[in-house]
C-alpha positions in Angstrom: 2.4 29.2 -87.2 5.4 31.2 -88.5 7.8 29.2 -86.3 6.3 25.9 -87.5 6.6 27.1 -91.1 10.2 28.0 -90.8 10.9 24.7 -89.0 9.1 22.6 -91.5 10.9 24.3 -94.4 14.2 23.6 -92.8 13.4 20.0 -92.1 12.1 19.4 -95.6 15.3 20.9 -96.9 17.3 18.5 -94.8 15.4 15.6 -96.6 16.5 16.8 -100.0 13.5 18.9 -100.9 13.8 22.3 -102.6 11.5 24.5 -100.5 10.1 27.9 -101.7 8.5 29.8 -98.8 6.0 32.5 -100.0 5.7 34.9 -97.1 2.3 36.4 -96.5 3.5 39.4 -94.5 6.3 40.7 -96.6 7.3 44.4 -95.8 5.2 47.0 -97.5 6.6 48.8 -100.5 6.7 51.7 -100.1 6.8 51.5 -96.3 4.5 54.5 -95.7 1.6 52.4 -97.2 1.6 50.5 -93.9 -0.1 53.5 -92.2 -3.3 53.2 -94.2 -5.7 50.4 -93.5 -7.5 48.8 -96.4 -5.0 50.3 -98.9 -2.1 48.5 -97.3 -4.0 45.2 -97.5 -4.2 45.6 -101.3 -0.5 46.6 -101.5 0.4 43.3 -99.7 -2.1 41.1 -101.4 -1.2 41.8 -105.0 2.6 41.1 -104.6 1.7 38.0 -102.6 -0.5 36.6 -105.4 2.2 37.4 -108.0 4.8 35.6 -105.9 2.4 32.7 -105.4 1.9 32.4 -109.2 5.6 32.3 -109.9 6.4 29.9 -107.1 3.7 27.4 -107.9 4.9 27.2 -111.4 8.2 25.8 -110.1 6.7 23.4 -107.5 5.6 19.8 -107.5 3.4 20.3 -104.4 1.8 23.3 -102.7 1.7 23.1 -98.9 -0.6 25.8 -97.6 -0.3 26.9 -93.9 -3.9 28.1 -93.2 -5.8 29.8 -90.3 -9.2 31.2 -89.7 -10.8 34.5 -90.4 -9.3 37.0 -92.9 -6.1 35.0 -92.9 -8.0 32.2 -94.7 -9.6 34.5 -97.3 -6.6 36.7 -98.0 -3.7 34.2 -97.6 -4.8 30.5 -97.8 -7.6 30.7 -100.3 -5.5 32.4 -103.0 -2.8 29.8 -102.6 -5.3 27.0 -102.9 -7.0 28.4 -106.0 -3.7 29.2 -107.7 -2.5 25.7 -107.0 -5.7 24.4 -108.6 -5.3 26.7 -111.7 -1.7 25.5 -112.0 -2.8 21.9 -111.9 -0.5 21.2 -108.8 -1.5 19.0 -105.9 -2.4 21.1 -102.8 -2.2 20.1 -99.2 -4.0 22.5 -96.8 -2.4 22.5 -93.3 -5.2 24.1 -91.2 -4.4 25.1 -87.6 -7.0 27.7 -86.4 -8.1 27.1 -82.8 -11.4 28.9 -83.5 -12.2 26.7 -86.5 -15.6 25.7 -85.2 -16.9 29.2 -85.0 -15.3 30.2 -88.3 -16.7 27.2 -90.1 -20.2 27.9 -88.7 -20.1 31.4 -90.1 -18.3 30.8 -93.4 -18.9 27.2 -94.2 -20.1 27.8 -97.8 -16.9 29.7 -98.7 -14.5 27.5 -96.8 -16.0 24.3 -98.2 -15.9 25.5 -101.8 -12.2 26.4 -101.4 -11.3 23.2 -99.5 -12.9 21.2 -102.3 -10.1 22.5 -104.6 -7.4 21.0 -102.3 -6.2 17.4 -102.6 -5.8 16.9 -98.9 -6.4 18.6 -95.6 -4.2 18.0 -92.6 -4.7 19.2 -89.1 -2.3 19.1 -86.1 -4.7 17.6 -83.5 -7.6 15.3 -82.9 -9.5 18.3 -81.8 -9.4 19.9 -85.2 -10.0 16.6 -86.9 -13.3 16.4 -84.9 -14.3 19.9 -86.0 -13.6 19.1 -89.6 -15.7 15.9 -89.3 -18.5 17.9 -87.7 -18.8 19.9 -91.0 -18.3 16.9 -93.3 -14.7 17.6 -94.2 -12.2 14.8 -94.2 -8.8 15.4 -92.7 -5.6 13.7 -91.6 -3.8 14.4 -88.3 -0.2 15.4 -88.7 1.1 16.8 -85.4 3.1 20.0 -84.8 6.9 19.5 -84.6 9.1 20.2 -81.6 12.9 20.3 -81.9 14.1 18.0 -79.1 17.7 19.0 -79.8 16.9 22.7 -79.1 14.4 22.2 -76.3 15.7 20.0 -73.6 15.6 19.9 -69.8 17.9 22.0 -67.6 20.3 20.3 -65.3 18.6 22.0 -62.3 15.7 24.3 -61.7 15.7 27.6 -59.8 14.9 27.4 -56.1 12.4 30.2 -56.3 9.2 30.1 -58.4 9.7 31.4 -62.0 6.5 31.4 -64.0 6.6 32.0 -67.8 4.0 32.8 -70.4 5.1 32.4 -74.0 2.1 33.7 -76.1 1.3 36.7 -78.2 -0.2 39.6 -76.2 -3.7 39.3 -77.6 -7.1 39.1 -75.9 -7.7 35.4 -77.0 -4.7 34.4 -74.9 -6.2 36.1 -71.8 -2.9 36.9 -70.2 -4.9 39.1 -67.7 -5.9 35.8 -66.0 -2.2 34.7 -65.8 -1.2 38.0 -64.3 -4.0 37.9 -61.7 -3.1 34.4 -60.8 0.5 35.4 -60.4 -0.5 38.1 -58.0 -2.0 35.4 -55.8 1.1 33.3 -56.1 3.4 36.3 -55.4 1.5 36.9 -52.1 2.4 33.4 -51.0 5.9 33.5 -52.5 7.4 37.0 -52.2 10.4 35.9 -54.3 8.3 34.6 -57.2 8.6 36.2 -60.6 6.8 36.1 -63.9 8.2 36.5 -67.4 5.9 37.2 -70.3 7.6 36.5 -73.7 5.6 37.8 -76.6 4.4 40.9 -78.4 1.1 42.3 -79.3 -1.5 45.0 -78.9 -2.4 44.1 -75.3 1.0 45.2 -73.9 -0.1 48.6 -72.5 -3.2 47.2 -70.9 -1.2 44.3 -69.3 1.5 46.6 -68.0 -1.1 48.7 -66.3 -2.7 45.6 -64.8 0.6 44.5 -63.2 0.8 47.9 -61.6 -2.8 47.7 -60.4 -2.1 44.3 -59.0 1.1 45.5 -57.2 3.4 43.1 -59.0 4.9 45.3 -61.7 8.4 45.0 -60.2 8.1 41.2 -60.5 6.8 40.9 -64.0 9.1 41.1 -67.0 7.7 41.7 -70.5 10.5 40.6 -72.8 8.8 41.2 -76.1 9.1 38.6 -78.8 12.1 36.4 -78.2 14.3 35.0 -80.9 14.2 31.2 -81.3 17.9 31.1 -80.2 17.0 32.6 -76.8 13.6 31.0 -76.1 15.1 27.6 -75.0 17.1 29.2 -72.3 13.9 30.9 -71.0 12.2 27.5 -70.7 15.2 26.0 -68.9 15.0 28.9 -66.3 11.3 28.3 -65.6 9.6 26.3 -62.9 6.1 26.5 -64.4 4.6 27.3 -67.8 1.3 29.2 -67.6 -1.1 29.1 -70.5 -4.4 31.0 -70.0 -5.8 31.0 -73.5 -9.5 31.2 -74.2 -9.3 29.6 -77.7 -6.6 27.2 -78.6 -5.7 24.3 -80.9 -2.3 22.7 -80.3 0.0 25.4 -78.8 3.6 24.8 -79.6 4.5 26.5 -76.3 3.1 23.5 -74.5 5.2 21.1 -76.6 8.3 23.3 -76.0 7.6 23.3 -72.2 7.2 19.5 -72.1 10.4 19.0 -74.1 12.2 21.3 -71.6 10.9 19.4 -68.6 8.7 22.3 -67.4 5.5 21.5 -65.6 2.4 23.1 -67.2 -0.7 24.8 -65.8 -3.1 25.5 -68.6 -6.8 26.2 -69.4 -8.7 23.2 -70.7 -10.0 24.9 -73.9 -10.1 23.7 -77.5 -7.5 21.1 -78.4 -5.4 21.4 -75.2 -7.1 18.3 -73.5 -6.1 16.4 -76.7 -2.5 17.4 -76.1 -2.0 17.1 -72.4 -3.8 15.0 -69.7 -5.0 16.7 -66.5 -3.0 15.3 -63.5 -0.6 13.4 -65.7 1.2 15.7 -68.1 -0.3 19.1 -66.9 -2.8 20.6 -64.5 -5.8 22.0 -66.3 -8.2 24.6 -65.1 -11.3 26.4 -66.5 -10.7 29.5 -68.6 -11.0 33.0 -67.1 -10.6 31.7 -63.5 -7.5 33.3 -61.9 -8.2 31.7 -58.5 -8.2 28.2 -60.0 -5.1 28.9 -62.0 -3.3 30.3 -58.9 -4.3 27.2 -56.9 -2.9 24.9 -59.5 0.4 26.9 -59.6 0.7 26.9 -55.8 0.0 23.2 -55.8 3.1 22.7 -57.9 5.3 25.1 -55.9 4.4 23.1 -52.7 4.3 19.6 -54.1 7.7 19.3 -55.8 7.2 15.5 -56.3 4.0 16.2 -58.4 5.9 18.8 -60.4 8.6 16.3 -61.1 6.1 13.7 -62.1 4.3 16.0 -64.5 7.6 17.1 -66.1 8.8 13.5 -66.5 5.5 12.4 -68.1 5.5 15.4 -70.3 9.0 14.7 -71.5 8.0 11.2 -72.4 4.8 12.2 -74.2 6.5 14.9 -76.3 8.6 12.3 -78.1 5.8 11.6 -80.5 6.1 15.2 -81.8 9.7 14.8 -82.9 10.5 15.1 -86.6 11.2 11.4 -87.2 7.6 10.5 -86.0 5.9 13.4 -87.8 7.9 12.9 -91.0 6.3 9.6 -91.8 2.8 10.9 -91.4 3.5 14.0 -93.5 5.3 12.1 -96.3 2.4 9.6 -96.5 0.1 12.5 -97.3 2.6 14.0 -99.8 3.0 10.6 -101.5 -0.8 10.1 -101.7 -1.5 13.5 -103.4 1.4 13.2 -105.8 0.7 9.6 -106.7 4.2 8.7 -105.7 5.4 5.8 -103.6 7.8 8.0 -101.8 8.9 11.6 -101.6 12.4 10.8 -102.9 11.5 11.8 -106.4 10.0 15.1 -105.4 12.1 18.1 -106.5 10.3 20.9 -104.7 7.7 22.0 -102.3 6.3 25.4 -101.5 
């Protein structure tokens, strides 16, 4: 979501909008506060609310990037309520893959806050269906992928190079990807796996690679800068996504734009994004054997891998900025009662 926020701010700026980004995770001041749970949340929340109040006073439109759980209550809700108090139009851009479970637990609080927004947008038909289930109207405005930055390589490596580009957190179940890779490595002794991401699961995952006997063939890069990430995709033969909960992962869009075949779990919004057998191979979650079989199928059937890559490259065109721009600006125009965005002076 942070990458999408940065990209959206840059693209809106290129359209002549003045964009003020209010960061939810600014550094703690003083830094030592970060060692104390609870207290540190207060030290971050209060400055965040102050920055929100100042920024919304300068804005014509409030665009809130929202997620589930505490991120909703501590980050999104204050922005929506402050926008309402300021009398500014508010667009809530909701993108939590576990929205159904969150809404079922917190519907009363979520609905009351959403009622203060002028429009809710979601990046996928999957989330639109979840919103409709709870009686909340929404408009689909897809995620954006930069097709100038992410593009296919001239040639692919001759040996299997699998990549995972997700945070190292339990919901992304990278355990399954590693266990599947161990099966692939037994069939392809020259295969390697790169895991690009950071998170609390790193120590556990590193131990797992040792237990599976593939530690020397798995590279944990940590979080990669956006300038480096496109090269990683272009060096890959397969993108592996083993998530248990998901909405519209930008990593799948980046892989398609880079001409990389995809093997993914079929959870959440992923079947709305890619089609099994056409733009990806989809497998059940938590099933290393099925995931390994799909990966091996691509390493052995290069024609299928090429067909998936070609179809993915064609499908991803709809997520380029010119196509997303018109949908987003239609929402902006509607909530600001303007015929176009050209007269807007700022967005935050």
